[in-house]
C-alpha positions as a Python dict, from the first residue, in 0.01 Angstrom:
ca = {
    (1, 'M'): (0, 0, 0),
    (2, 'A'): (219, 128, -284),
    (3, 'D'): (127, -175, -496),
    (4, 'D'): (-246, -116, -430),
    (5, 'A'): (-215, 249, -531),
    (6, 'R'): (-25, 153, -847),
    (7, 'R'): (-287, -108, -940),
    (8, 'A'): (-567, 142, -879),
    (9, 'K'): (-390, 398, -1100),
    (10, 'L'): (-345, 142, -1380),
    (11, 'K'): (-711, 48, -1354),
    (12, 'R'): (-817, 414, -1382),
    (13, 'N'): (-589, 464, -1683),
    (14, 'R'): (-729, 155, -1856),
    (15, 'Y'): (-1082, 277, -1793),
    (16, 'R'): (-1004, 624, -1930),
    (17, 'R'): (-847, 472, -2238),
    (18, 'L'): (-1151, 254, -2298),
    (19, 'V'): (-1377, 559, -2266),
    (20, 'R'): (-1159, 752, -2512),
    (21, 'E'): (-1161, 460, -2756),
    (22, 'E'): (-1540, 436, -2740),
    (23, 'M'): (-1576, 812, -2790),
    (24, 'G'): (-1326, 804, -3076),
    (25, 'E'): (-1522, 530, -3251),
    (26, 'R'): (-1844, 725, -3195),
    (27, 'L'): (-1691, 1040, -3346),
    (28, 'R'): (-1558, 842, -3643),
    (29, 'E'): (-1904, 698, -3709),
    (30, 'L'): (-2068, 1041, -3677),
    (31, 'Y'): (-1814, 1184, -3918),
    (32, 'G'): (-1903, 918, -4175),
    (33, 'V'): (-2275, 989, -4139),
    (34, 'E'): (-2237, 1367, -4162),
    (35, 'R'): (-2002, 1339, -4460),
    (36, 'R'): (-2251, 1118, -4646),
    (37, 'W'): (-2520, 1380, -4586),
    (38, 'A'): (-2291, 1663, -4699),
    (39, 'V'): (-2202, 1483, -5021),
    (40, 'S'): (-2563, 1384, -5090),
    (41, 'R'): (-2684, 1742, -5046),
    (42, 'R'): (-2428, 1865, -5299),
    (43, 'R'): (-2505, 1591, -5551),
    (44, 'G'): (-2881, 1608, -5507),
    (45, 'F'): (-2930, 1239, -5433),
    (46, 'C'): (-2861, 985, -5160),
    (47, 'H'): (-2492, 900, -5183),
    (48, 'Y'): (-2312, 631, -4986),
    (49, 'C'): (-1941, 680, -4931),
    (50, 'D'): (-1702, 424, -5071),
    (51, 'A'): (-1426, 259, -4871),
    (52, 'S'): (-1180, 543, -4937),
    (53, 'V'): (-1381, 776, -4709),
    (54, 'F'): (-1360, 538, -4416),
    (55, 'H'): (-994, 470, -4483),
    (56, 'E'): (-928, 843, -4475),
    (57, 'S'): (-1125, 883, -4150),
    (58, 'S'): (-986, 581, -3968),
    (59, 'E'): (-660, 726, -3830),
    (60, 'F'): (-668, 588, -3476),
    (61, 'N'): (-447, 848, -3307),
    (62, 'L'): (-640, 1137, -3460),
    (63, 'W'): (-973, 1010, -3330),
    (64, 'M'): (-820, 940, -2988),
    (65, 'R'): (-688, 1299, -2965),
    (66, 'L'): (-1024, 1437, -3073),
    (67, 'A'): (-1206, 1211, -2825),
    (68, 'K'): (-982, 1332, -2540),
    (69, 'R'): (-1058, 1695, -2628),
    (70, 'V'): (-1432, 1633, -2654),
    (71, 'L'): (-1436, 1453, -2319),
    (72, 'E'): (-1230, 1725, -2148),
    (73, 'L'): (-1470, 1996, -2260),
    (74, 'L'): (-1782, 1783, -2189),
    (75, 'L'): (-1910, 1834, -2544),
    (76, 'D'): (-2200, 1651, -2703),
    (77, 'P'): (-2032, 1444, -2981),
    (78, 'G'): (-2330, 1449, -3219),
    (79, 'L'): (-2380, 1823, -3186),
    (80, 'F'): (-2005, 1883, -3213),
    (81, 'M'): (-1994, 1701, -3547),
    (82, 'Q'): (-2300, 1888, -3676),
    (83, 'R'): (-2140, 2221, -3581),
    (84, 'A'): (-1811, 2118, -3742),
    (85, 'F'): (-1985, 2047, -4073),
    (86, 'A'): (-2187, 2369, -4049),
    (87, 'Y'): (-1864, 2564, -3988),
    (88, 'S'): (-1701, 2397, -4289),
    (89, 'L'): (-1959, 2549, -4524),
    (90, 'Q'): (-1801, 2890, -4460),
    (91, 'A'): (-1443, 2774, -4402),
    (92, 'W'): (-1415, 2540, -4703),
    (93, 'P'): (-1706, 2623, -4935),
    (94, 'A'): (-1557, 2446, -5238),
    (95, 'R'): (-1533, 2117, -5049),
    (96, 'G'): (-1834, 2164, -4821),
    (97, 'Y'): (-1713, 1938, -4541),
    (98, 'P'): (-1413, 1915, -4305),
    (99, 'L'): (-1137, 1658, -4338),
    (100, 'P'): (-1066, 1455, -4022),
    (101, 'D'): (-754, 1665, -3946),
    (102, 'D'): (-966, 1982, -3961),
    (103, 'L'): (-1177, 1869, -3665),
    (104, 'M'): (-896, 1955, -3421),
    (105, 'R'): (-890, 2321, -3530),
    (106, 'P'): (-959, 2562, -3239),
    (107, 'A'): (-1202, 2756, -3460),
    (108, 'I'): (-1438, 2457, -3470),
    (109, 'F'): (-1441, 2428, -3091),
    (110, 'D'): (-1499, 2803, -3066),
    (111, 'A'): (-1792, 2772, -3310),
    (112, 'Y'): (-1939, 2495, -3096),
    (113, 'L'): (-1914, 2693, -2772),
    (114, 'E'): (-2050, 3011, -2932),
    (115, 'G'): (-2338, 2812, -3075),
    (116, 'Q'): (-2410, 2673, -2729),
    (117, 'R'): (-2442, 3024, -2585),
    (118, 'N'): (-2675, 3129, -2867),
    (119, 'D'): (-2874, 2807, -2837),
    (120, 'A'): (-2935, 2854, -2465),
    (121, 'A'): (-3080, 3202, -2522),
    (122, 'A'): (-3298, 3083, -2811),
    (123, 'V'): (-3428, 2784, -2616),
    (124, 'R'): (-3514, 2999, -2313),
    (125, 'F'): (-3708, 3234, -2540),
    (126, 'T'): (-3895, 2939, -2696),
    (127, 'L'): (-3993, 2811, -2353),
    (128, 'R'): (-4123, 3152, -2242),
    (129, 'S'): (-4319, 3213, -2561),
    (130, 'D'): (-4464, 2859, -2563),
    (131, 'S'): (-4570, 2890, -2199),
    (132, 'A'): (-4735, 3228, -2259),
    (133, 'A'): (-4920, 3110, -2571),
    (134, 'F'): (-5037, 2795, -2395),
    (135, 'Q'): (-5167, 2977, -2085),
    (136, 'I'): (-5349, 3243, -2291),
    (137, 'N'): (-5520, 2985, -2511),
    (138, 'M'): (-5614, 2767, -2215),
    (139, 'R'): (-5789, 3064, -2051),
    (140, 'I'): (-5972, 3151, -2373),
    (141, 'E'): (-6083, 2794, -2446),
    (142, 'T'): (-6186, 2731, -2085),
    (143, 'Q'): (-6417, 3034, -2101),
    (144, 'T'): (-6561, 2959, -2447),
    (145, 'A'): (-6574, 2578, -2449),
    (146, 'E'): (-6897, 2382, -2459),
    (147, 'P'): (-7055, 2347, -2111),
    (148, 'D'): (-7021, 1967, -2111),
    (149, 'W'): (-6651, 1966, -2197),
    (150, 'T'): (-6413, 1838, -1929),
    (151, 'A'): (-6083, 2005, -1841),
    (152, 'E'): (-5903, 1718, -2016),
    (153, 'E'): (-6099, 1775, -2337),
    (154, 'V'): (-6018, 2147, -2332),
    (155, 'L'): (-5650, 2068, -2281),
    (156, 'G'): (-5652, 1814, -2564),
    (157, 'Y'): (-5821, 2066, -2795),
    (158, 'V'): (-5560, 2334, -2721),
    (159, 'L'): (-5269, 2093, -2770),
    (160, 'C'): (-5405, 1965, -3102),
    (161, 'H'): (-5492, 2309, -3241),
    (162, 'S'): (-5234, 2388, -3511),
    (163, 'G'): (-5254, 2769, -3520),
    (164, 'L'): (-5153, 2870, -3168),
    (165, 'G'): (-4777, 2921, -3207),
    (166, 'I'): (-4684, 2646, -2960),
    (167, 'S'): (-4388, 2423, -3047),
    (168, 'S'): (-4422, 2047, -3090),
    (169, 'L'): (-4183, 1977, -2803),
    (170, 'Y'): (-4388, 2187, -2561),
    (171, 'R'): (-4712, 2019, -2673),
    (172, 'Y'): (-4554, 1677, -2627),
    (173, 'C'): (-4424, 1753, -2276),
    (174, 'V'): (-4760, 1892, -2158),
    (175, 'A'): (-4947, 1597, -2309),
    (176, 'V'): (-4719, 1346, -2133),
    (177, 'E'): (-4757, 1525, -1800),
    (178, 'A'): (-5137, 1527, -1841),
    (179, 'G'): (-5148, 1160, -1939),
    (180, 'L'): (-5280, 1229, -2292),
    (181, 'T'): (-5097, 941, -2458),
    (182, 'R'): (-5251, 974, -2804),
    (183, 'V'): (-5177, 1345, -2824),
    (184, 'A'): (-4820, 1286, -2703),
    (185, 'E'): (-4754, 1019, -2967),
    (186, 'Q'): (-4896, 1248, -3234),
    (187, 'Y'): (-4623, 1505, -3160),
    (188, 'F'): (-4338, 1276, -3055),
    (189, 'C'): (-4159, 1259, -3390),
    (190, 'R'): (-4157, 1636, -3442),
    (191, 'A'): (-4069, 1692, -3076),
    (192, 'A'): (-3768, 1458, -3109),
    (193, 'V'): (-3640, 1647, -3415),
    (194, 'Q'): (-3683, 1982, -3238),
    (195, 'Y'): (-3507, 1852, -2927),
    (196, 'M'): (-3214, 1698, -3115),
    (197, 'S'): (-3155, 2019, -3311),
    (198, 'R'): (-3032, 2179, -2984),
    (199, 'R'): (-3011, 1882, -2753),
    (200, 'M'): (-2782, 2013, -2480),
    (201, 'A'): (-2958, 2348, -2461),
    (202, 'Y'): (-3302, 2187, -2437),
    (203, 'A'): (-3179, 1930, -2182),
    (204, 'E'): (-3052, 2210, -1958),
    (205, 'Q'): (-3314, 2481, -2008),
    (206, 'W'): (-3622, 2254, -2028),
    (207, 'R'): (-3515, 1992, -1771),
    (208, 'A'): (-3813, 2065, -1543),
    (209, 'L'): (-4057, 2001, -1829),
    (210, 'L'): (-3900, 1711, -2021),
    (211, 'P'): (-4016, 1354, -1936),
    (212, 'E'): (-3748, 1142, -1768),
    (213, 'D'): (-3698, 897, -2057),
    (214, 'F'): (-3733, 1149, -2337),
    (215, 'D'): (-3364, 1202, -2416),
    (216, 'G'): (-3299, 837, -2495),
    (217, 'R'): (-3619, 792, -2694),
    (218, 'A'): (-3558, 1111, -2891),
    (219, 'R'): (-3206, 1003, -2988),
    (220, 'I'): (-3329, 664, -3108),
    (221, 'R'): (-3609, 816, -3315),
    (222, 'Y'): (-3376, 1082, -3460),
    (223, 'R'): (-3128, 815, -3572),
    (224, 'Q'): (-3412, 620, -3734),
    (225, 'L'): (-3529, 929, -3922),
    (226, 'R'): (-3181, 1002, -4057),
    (227, 'K'): (-3116, 653, -4196),
}
């Protein structure tokens, strides 16, 4: 029995280490991407980092410690790295980006968590305002539409109308739920960008509205747009 317990413990430890290694590699890759963007924005053109950047950011133990912290706090790694670079604009304005060692600073984790609280409130407000604007415009268009228009045509008209103050993500979700494939695809790209800007907040606050496969598709499209 003792041997079985010891083997089970070793197996769990190996699994945790593998998870940390994968997260560490993911964070290292995200750091490289965000640093390229930070440098390119300062220089005014698309800049690709040379090998020295990846040598500087390849310290294995540092990324393992950061990965452990990110996993313990259940943080979104992509959003964490975006917040870290946003924080660096105030903390290190001359440089404009954090060094790998800076990512372990408590202030960066505090900025992430504070941003999450603000994001949740902003996303809830967006959902309420989108819902109100959509319902008001549906009532108006239903009353004033041509007599031969179907309910689906009225819905499609409202979703495609550009001046109603309804976000792209809300339009996409309603279109998917109604089976309006063409309308949904029209807004998918903008909806993915909106969603990824505050991914965790949208995933939590809009979970009843978001399509089941949207998170994965949005992440893929967002990565394609940022290449």
